[in-house]
C-alpha positions as YAML, in Angstrom:
chain: A
units: angstrom
residues:
- id: 1
  name: UNK
  ca: [38.00, -50.04, -16.99]
- id: 2
  name: UNK
  ca: [41.15, -50.93, -18.91]
- id: 3
  name: UNK
  ca: [43.45, -49.61, -16.19]
- id: 4
  name: UNK
  ca: [41.54, -51.72, -13.66]
- id: 5
  name: UNK
  ca: [41.88, -54.84, -15.82]
- id: 6
  name: UNK
  ca: [45.52, -54.46, -16.87]
- id: 7
  name: UNK
  ca: [47.15, -55.61, -13.59]
- id: 8
  name: UNK
  ca: [45.16, -58.85, -13.68]
- id: 9
  name: UNK
  ca: [46.06, -59.46, -17.32]
- id: 10
  name: UNK
  ca: [49.75, -58.80, -16.67]
- id: 11
  name: UNK
  ca: [49.47, -61.19, -13.73]
- id: 12
  name: UNK
  ca: [48.24, -64.01, -15.99]
- id: 13
  name: UNK
  ca: [50.47, -63.31, -18.99]
- id: 14
  name: UNK
  ca: [53.69, -65.11, -19.82]
- id: 15
  name: UNK
  ca: [56.46, -62.82, -21.09]
- id: 16
  name: UNK
  ca: [57.65, -63.25, -23.75]
- id: 17
  name: UNK
  ca: [54.87, -65.18, -25.44]
- id: 18
  name: UNK
  ca: [52.13, -64.72, -28.01]
- id: 19
  name: UNK
  ca: [49.51, -63.93, -25.37]
- id: 20
  name: UNK
  ca: [51.53, -60.87, -24.39]
- id: 21
  name: UNK
  ca: [50.29, -59.27, -27.63]
- id: 22
  name: UNK
  ca: [46.76, -59.09, -26.25]
- id: 23
  name: UNK
  ca: [47.97, -57.34, -23.11]
- id: 24
  name: UNK
  ca: [49.98, -54.88, -25.19]
- id: 25
  name: UNK
  ca: [46.83, -54.15, -27.21]
- id: 26
  name: UNK
  ca: [44.90, -53.40, -24.02]
- id: 27
  name: UNK
  ca: [47.74, -51.28, -22.68]
- id: 28
  name: UNK
  ca: [47.92, -49.33, -25.95]
- id: 29
  name: UNK
  ca: [44.18, -48.63, -25.89]
- id: 30
  name: UNK
  ca: [44.37, -47.61, -22.23]
- id: 31
  name: UNK
  ca: [47.17, -45.13, -22.92]
- id: 32
  name: UNK
  ca: [45.40, -43.77, -26.01]
- id: 33
  name: UNK
  ca: [42.22, -43.19, -23.97]
- id: 34
  name: UNK
  ca: [44.22, -40.83, -21.72]
- id: 35
  name: UNK
  ca: [44.66, -38.38, -24.61]
- id: 36
  name: UNK
  ca: [41.21, -36.82, -24.48]
- id: 37
  name: UNK
  ca: [41.21, -34.81, -27.69]
- id: 38
  name: UNK
  ca: [42.46, -37.45, -30.20]
- id: 39
  name: UNK
  ca: [40.56, -40.22, -28.38]
- id: 40
  name: UNK
  ca: [37.26, -38.31, -28.44]
- id: 41
  name: UNK
  ca: [37.83, -37.39, -32.08]
- id: 42
  name: UNK
  ca: [38.41, -41.04, -32.97]
- id: 43
  name: UNK
  ca: [35.21, -42.06, -31.17]
- id: 44
  name: UNK
  ca: [33.17, -39.39, -32.94]
- id: 45
  name: UNK
  ca: [34.56, -39.71, -36.44]
- id: 46
  name: UNK
  ca: [35.16, -43.45, -36.73]
- id: 47
  name: UNK
  ca: [32.22, -45.71, -36.04]
- id: 48
  name: UNK
  ca: [34.45, -48.72, -36.60]
- id: 49
  name: UNK
  ca: [36.90, -47.59, -33.92]
- id: 50
  name: UNK
  ca: [34.11, -46.79, -31.48]
- id: 51
  name: UNK
  ca: [32.50, -50.20, -31.93]
- id: 52
  name: UNK
  ca: [35.84, -52.01, -31.85]
- id: 53
  name: UNK
  ca: [36.93, -50.23, -28.68]
- id: 54
  name: UNK
  ca: [33.61, -50.98, -26.98]
- id: 55
  name: UNK
  ca: [33.69, -54.66, -27.95]
- id: 56
  name: UNK
  ca: [37.32, -55.19, -26.89]
- id: 57
  name: UNK
  ca: [36.84, -53.50, -23.51]
- id: 58
  name: UNK
  ca: [33.57, -55.33, -22.82]
- id: 59
  name: UNK
  ca: [35.00, -58.67, -23.94]
- id: 60
  name: UNK
  ca: [38.14, -58.22, -21.84]
- id: 61
  name: UNK
  ca: [36.14, -57.32, -18.74]
- id: 62
  name: UNK
  ca: [33.74, -60.24, -19.13]
- id: 63
  name: UNK
  ca: [36.39, -62.93, -19.64]
- id: 64
  name: UNK
  ca: [37.88, -61.78, -16.34]
- id: 65
  name: UNK
  ca: [34.62, -61.60, -14.38]
- id: 66
  name: UNK
  ca: [32.87, -64.73, -15.72]
- id: 67
  name: UNK
  ca: [35.29, -67.21, -14.08]
- id: 68
  name: UNK
  ca: [35.30, -65.17, -10.86]
- id: 69
  name: UNK
  ca: [31.54, -64.80, -10.49]
- id: 70
  name: UNK
  ca: [30.10, -67.79, -12.34]
- id: 71
  name: UNK
  ca: [33.03, -70.20, -11.72]
- id: 72
  name: UNK
  ca: [32.99, -71.23, -15.39]
- id: 73
  name: UNK
  ca: [36.03, -72.60, -17.19]
- id: 74
  name: UNK
  ca: [38.16, -69.96, -18.85]
- id: 75
  name: UNK
  ca: [37.42, -71.15, -22.40]
- id: 76
  name: UNK
  ca: [33.66, -71.18, -21.69]
- id: 77
  name: UNK
  ca: [34.06, -67.65, -20.38]
- id: 78
  name: UNK
  ca: [35.67, -66.64, -23.69]
- id: 79
  name: UNK
  ca: [32.65, -67.66, -25.73]
- id: 80
  name: UNK
  ca: [30.13, -66.20, -23.28]
- id: 81
  name: UNK
  ca: [32.08, -62.94, -23.16]
- id: 82
  name: UNK
  ca: [32.24, -62.75, -26.96]
- id: 83
  name: UNK
  ca: [28.50, -63.37, -27.24]
- id: 84
  name: UNK
  ca: [27.54, -60.75, -24.65]
- id: 85
  name: UNK
  ca: [30.02, -58.18, -25.98]
- id: 86
  name: UNK
  ca: [28.55, -58.65, -29.45]
- id: 87
  name: UNK
  ca: [24.97, -58.30, -28.20]
- id: 88
  name: UNK
  ca: [25.89, -55.23, -26.14]
- id: 89
  name: UNK
  ca: [27.45, -53.56, -29.19]
- id: 90
  name: UNK
  ca: [24.55, -54.40, -31.49]
- id: 91
  name: UNK
  ca: [22.32, -51.45, -30.43]
- id: 92
  name: UNK
  ca: [25.23, -49.11, -31.17]
- id: 93
  name: UNK
  ca: [25.51, -50.42, -34.71]
- id: 94
  name: UNK
  ca: [21.89, -50.97, -35.74]
- id: 95
  name: UNK
  ca: [18.41, -49.85, -34.80]
- id: 96
  name: UNK
  ca: [16.04, -52.56, -33.64]
- id: 97
  name: UNK
  ca: [13.78, -51.96, -36.62]
- id: 98
  name: UNK
  ca: [16.67, -52.77, -38.98]
- id: 99
  name: UNK
  ca: [16.97, -56.25, -37.49]
- id: 100
  name: UNK
  ca: [13.54, -57.05, -38.90]
- id: 101
  name: UNK
  ca: [15.08, -57.02, -42.34]
- id: 102
  name: UNK
  ca: [16.06, -60.56, -43.23]
- id: 103
  name: UNK
  ca: [19.19, -59.50, -45.05]
- id: 104
  name: UNK
  ca: [20.59, -57.47, -42.15]
- id: 105
  name: UNK
  ca: [19.60, -60.09, -39.60]
- id: 106
  name: UNK
  ca: [21.44, -62.71, -41.66]
- id: 107
  name: UNK
  ca: [24.52, -60.48, -41.80]
- id: 108
  name: UNK
  ca: [24.40, -60.02, -38.02]
- id: 109
  name: UNK
  ca: [24.22, -63.78, -37.42]
- id: 110
  name: UNK
  ca: [27.09, -64.36, -39.85]
- id: 111
  name: UNK
  ca: [29.26, -61.79, -38.07]
- id: 112
  name: UNK
  ca: [28.45, -63.42, -34.73]
- id: 113
  name: UNK
  ca: [29.50, -66.85, -36.02]
- id: 114
  name: UNK
  ca: [32.72, -65.38, -37.44]
- id: 115
  name: UNK
  ca: [33.43, -63.64, -34.15]
- id: 116
  name: UNK
  ca: [33.01, -66.86, -32.16]
- id: 117
  name: UNK
  ca: [35.24, -68.65, -34.67]
- id: 118
  name: UNK
  ca: [37.87, -65.93, -34.32]
- id: 119
  name: UNK
  ca: [37.79, -66.31, -30.54]
- id: 120
  name: UNK
  ca: [38.35, -70.05, -30.90]
- id: 121
  name: UNK
  ca: [41.37, -69.49, -33.16]
- id: 122
  name: UNK
  ca: [42.74, -66.70, -30.97]
- id: 123
  name: UNK
  ca: [42.73, -68.65, -27.69]
- id: 124
  name: UNK
  ca: [46.55, -68.96, -27.59]
- id: 125
  name: UNK
  ca: [46.73, -65.15, -27.83]
- id: 126
  name: UNK
  ca: [44.46, -64.50, -24.84]
- id: 127
  name: UNK
  ca: [45.81, -64.83, -21.27]
- id: 128
  name: UNK
  ca: [43.80, -67.30, -19.14]
- id: 129
  name: UNK
  ca: [42.67, -64.73, -16.55]
- id: 130
  name: UNK
  ca: [42.42, -65.21, -13.62]
- id: 131
  name: UNK
  ca: [44.69, -68.30, -13.73]
- id: 132
  name: UNK
  ca: [48.40, -67.88, -13.10]
- id: 133
  name: UNK
  ca: [51.41, -70.17, -12.91]
- id: 134
  name: UNK
  ca: [52.67, -69.32, -9.42]
- id: 135
  name: UNK
  ca: [55.66, -71.64, -9.33]
- id: 136
  name: UNK
  ca: [57.35, -74.44, -11.25]
- id: 137
  name: UNK
  ca: [60.10, -76.59, -9.77]
- id: 138
  name: UNK
  ca: [62.09, -79.58, -11.00]
- id: 139
  name: UNK
  ca: [63.13, -82.66, -9.07]
- id: 140
  name: UNK
  ca: [64.42, -86.15, -9.77]
- id: 141
  name: UNK
  ca: [62.49, -87.72, -6.87]
- id: 142
  name: UNK
  ca: [58.77, -87.31, -6.21]
- id: 143
  name: UNK
  ca: [56.11, -89.16, -4.24]
- id: 144
  name: UNK
  ca: [53.03, -89.01, -6.54]
- id: 145
  name: UNK
  ca: [50.63, -89.43, -3.60]
- id: 146
  name: UNK
  ca: [51.91, -86.63, -1.38]
- id: 147
  name: UNK
  ca: [53.89, -84.67, -4.01]
- id: 148
  name: UNK
  ca: [56.75, -84.61, -1.55]
- id: 149
  name: UNK
  ca: [59.90, -83.96, -3.55]
- id: 150
  name: UNK
  ca: [63.57, -84.62, -3.01]
- id: 151
  name: UNK
  ca: [66.13, -82.00, -3.96]
- id: 152
  name: UNK
  ca: [64.49, -79.29, -6.05]
- id: 153
  name: UNK
  ca: [65.97, -77.29, -8.91]
- id: 154
  name: UNK
  ca: [64.73, -74.03, -10.38]
- id: 155
  name: UNK
  ca: [66.55, -73.03, -13.55]
- id: 156
  name: UNK
  ca: [69.78, -75.05, -13.63]
- id: 157
  name: UNK
  ca: [70.08, -78.83, -13.34]
- id: 158
  name: UNK
  ca: [73.48, -80.57, -13.35]
- id: 159
  name: UNK
  ca: [73.54, -83.47, -15.81]
- id: 160
  name: UNK
  ca: [74.88, -85.76, -13.06]
- id: 161
  name: UNK
  ca: [71.59, -85.32, -11.16]
- id: 162
  name: UNK
  ca: [69.67, -86.96, -14.02]
- id: 163
  name: UNK
  ca: [71.24, -90.37, -13.42]
- id: 164
  name: UNK
  ca: [68.03, -91.55, -11.73]
- id: 165
  name: UNK
  ca: [66.41, -91.65, -15.17]
- id: 166
  name: UNK
  ca: [63.47, -89.39, -14.37]
- id: 167
  name: UNK
  ca: [62.90, -85.65, -14.25]
- id: 168
  name: UNK
  ca: [59.73, -84.31, -12.66]
- id: 169
  name: UNK
  ca: [58.17, -80.89, -13.19]
- id: 170
  name: UNK
  ca: [55.80, -79.74, -10.43]
- id: 171
  name: UNK
  ca: [53.70, -76.68, -11.28]
- id: 172
  name: UNK
  ca: [51.60, -74.66, -8.83]
- id: 173
  name: UNK
  ca: [48.61, -72.98, -10.47]
- id: 174
  name: UNK
  ca: [46.86, -70.11, -8.68]
- id: 175
  name: UNK
  ca: [43.31, -68.83, -8.97]
- id: 176
  name: UNK
  ca: [41.63, -66.29, -6.62]
- id: 177
  name: UNK
  ca: [38.50, -68.48, -6.52]
- id: 178
  name: UNK
  ca: [37.97, -72.25, -6.90]
- id: 179
  name: UNK
  ca: [37.93, -72.80, -10.64]
- id: 180
  name: UNK
  ca: [37.65, -76.10, -12.55]
- id: 181
  name: UNK
  ca: [40.49, -76.37, -15.04]
- id: 182
  name: UNK
  ca: [42.05, -78.95, -17.34]
- id: 183
  name: UNK
  ca: [45.82, -78.61, -17.63]
- id: 184
  name: UNK
  ca: [48.48, -80.05, -19.92]
- id: 185
  name: UNK
  ca: [52.24, -80.00, -19.26]
- id: 186
  name: UNK
  ca: [54.54, -79.79, -22.28]
- id: 187
  name: UNK
  ca: [58.29, -80.33, -22.44]
- id: 188
  name: UNK
  ca: [60.11, -78.60, -25.29]
- id: 189
  name: UNK
  ca: [63.67, -78.57, -26.55]
- id: 190
  name: UNK
  ca: [65.59, -78.16, -29.80]
- id: 191
  name: UNK
  ca: [62.55, -76.46, -31.34]
- id: 192
  name: UNK
  ca: [60.26, -79.47, -30.88]
- id: 193
  name: UNK
  ca: [57.87, -80.95, -28.34]
- id: 194
  name: UNK
  ca: [59.61, -83.68, -26.36]
- id: 195
  name: UNK
  ca: [56.54, -84.74, -24.42]
- id: 196
  name: UNK
  ca: [52.98, -83.59, -23.83]
- id: 197
  name: UNK
  ca: [51.08, -84.94, -20.83]
- id: 198
  name: UNK
  ca: [47.47, -86.01, -20.82]
- id: 199
  name: UNK
  ca: [44.93, -83.41, -19.70]
- id: 200
  name: UNK
  ca: [44.57, -83.37, -15.92]
- id: 201
  name: UNK
  ca: [41.41, -82.10, -14.21]
- id: 202
  name: UNK
  ca: [42.24, -79.79, -11.30]
- id: 203
  name: UNK
  ca: [40.44, -77.30, -9.10]
- id: 204
  name: UNK
  ca: [42.64, -74.22, -9.07]
- id: 205
  name: UNK
  ca: [42.27, -72.08, -5.94]
- id: 206
  name: UNK
  ca: [43.90, -69.32, -3.91]
- id: 207
  name: UNK
  ca: [46.25, -71.68, -2.05]
- id: 208
  name: UNK
  ca: [47.48, -73.02, -5.37]
- id: 209
  name: UNK
  ca: [46.95, -76.45, -6.89]
- id: 210
  name: UNK
  ca: [49.92, -78.55, -7.94]
- id: 211
  name: UNK
  ca: [50.06, -80.55, -11.15]
- id: 212
  name: UNK
  ca: [53.05, -82.64, -12.17]
- id: 213
  name: UNK
  ca: [54.51, -84.57, -15.05]
- id: 214
  name: UNK
  ca: [57.57, -86.75, -15.50]
- id: 215
  name: UNK
  ca: [60.05, -87.07, -18.35]
- id: 216
  name: UNK
  ca: [61.46, -90.58, -18.77]
- id: 217
  name: UNK
  ca: [65.16, -90.01, -19.39]
- id: 218
  name: UNK
  ca: [65.77, -93.64, -20.29]
- id: 219
  name: UNK
  ca: [63.70, -93.11, -23.43]
- id: 220
  name: UNK
  ca: [64.68, -89.52, -24.06]
- id: 221
  name: UNK
  ca: [68.14, -88.26, -23.17]
- id: 222
  name: UNK
  ca: [68.52, -84.64, -22.10]
- id: 223
  name: UNK
  ca: [71.94, -83.45, -23.12]
- id: 224
  name: UNK
  ca: [73.44, -80.18, -21.89]
- id: 225
  name: UNK
  ca: [71.41, -77.30, -23.26]
- id: 226
  name: UNK
  ca: [68.34, -75.14, -22.81]
- id: 227
  name: UNK
  ca: [64.82, -76.54, -22.45]
- id: 228
  name: UNK
  ca: [61.36, -75.27, -21.60]
- id: 229
  name: UNK
  ca: [58.30, -76.52, -19.74]
- id: 230
  name: UNK
  ca: [54.93, -74.98, -20.54]
- id: 231
  name: UNK
  ca: [51.61, -75.36, -18.73]
- id: 232
  name: UNK
  ca: [48.53, -74.99, -20.95]
- id: 233
  name: UNK
  ca: [44.83, -75.35, -20.46]
- id: 234
  name: UNK
  ca: [43.54, -78.36, -22.39]
- id: 235
  name: UNK
  ca: [41.65, -75.89, -24.58]
- id: 236
  name: UNK
  ca: [44.78, -74.06, -25.72]
- id: 237
  name: UNK
  ca: [45.55, -71.11, -23.42]
- id: 238
  name: UNK
  ca: [49.07, -70.70, -22.06]
- id: 239
  name: UNK
  ca: [49.06, -70.55, -18.25]
- id: 240
  name: UNK
  ca: [52.81, -70.14, -17.88]
- id: 241
  name: UNK
  ca: [56.24, -71.40, -18.87]
- id: 242
  name: UNK
  ca: [59.67, -71.86, -17.35]
- id: 243
  name: UNK
  ca: [63.02, -72.23, -19.09]
- id: 244
  name: UNK
  ca: [65.70, -74.43, -17.58]
- id: 245
  name: UNK
  ca: [69.22, -75.48, -18.45]
- id: 246
  name: UNK
  ca: [70.93, -78.84, -18.14]
- id: 247
  name: UNK
  ca: [74.52, -78.17, -17.16]
- id: 248
  name: UNK
  ca: [77.44, -80.37, -18.33]
...
């Protein structure tokens, strides 16, 4: 299962970024599962490892399949996946008769609440599968109605080209199926956020959906240096990022 999921997770992950840690965790578990003897020993001797492995694999599979099959938003898929993974692991941890005990039932509910809270906090660490930033281009001229751009730049922008007073970033977001998504574009430089756009409702699909934002250079001067544009879901998952340089 993990080796099936990994290509899709790599596809949606931004390297380097914090959400790459989750993919590295999945890759590490996948490689470890190839070593039959130590892996089987760990499953037999450590109940914690067995439950943790089962929950992580189930959770990772469900957050990929929920958006594809149910067309739910990625952050809704996170909570649904966490809930179902928890319920699926419950029979492995406790017998049904034990759940009749008020104390154990209370502990189970508390763990479930903590797990959902952890998922909420960990959203920046989880790639927004199956969403992917397919392309991000810069331009100083853009028709907002047609998104027809003038001269486009990829990674290097001469400072002389910024004389128009505006710099546009046009991002193309890909999804294998139509998927409702709220996106935010952030401009960063000098270790701080220069601008964060309002959340924009889009329907990501296989042909790619474009979302754009503009930086007003009359209010905020971009001197020569390195900058970054990031595309996030409104709920806090990184879809992708691009670094660019303003040349003297």
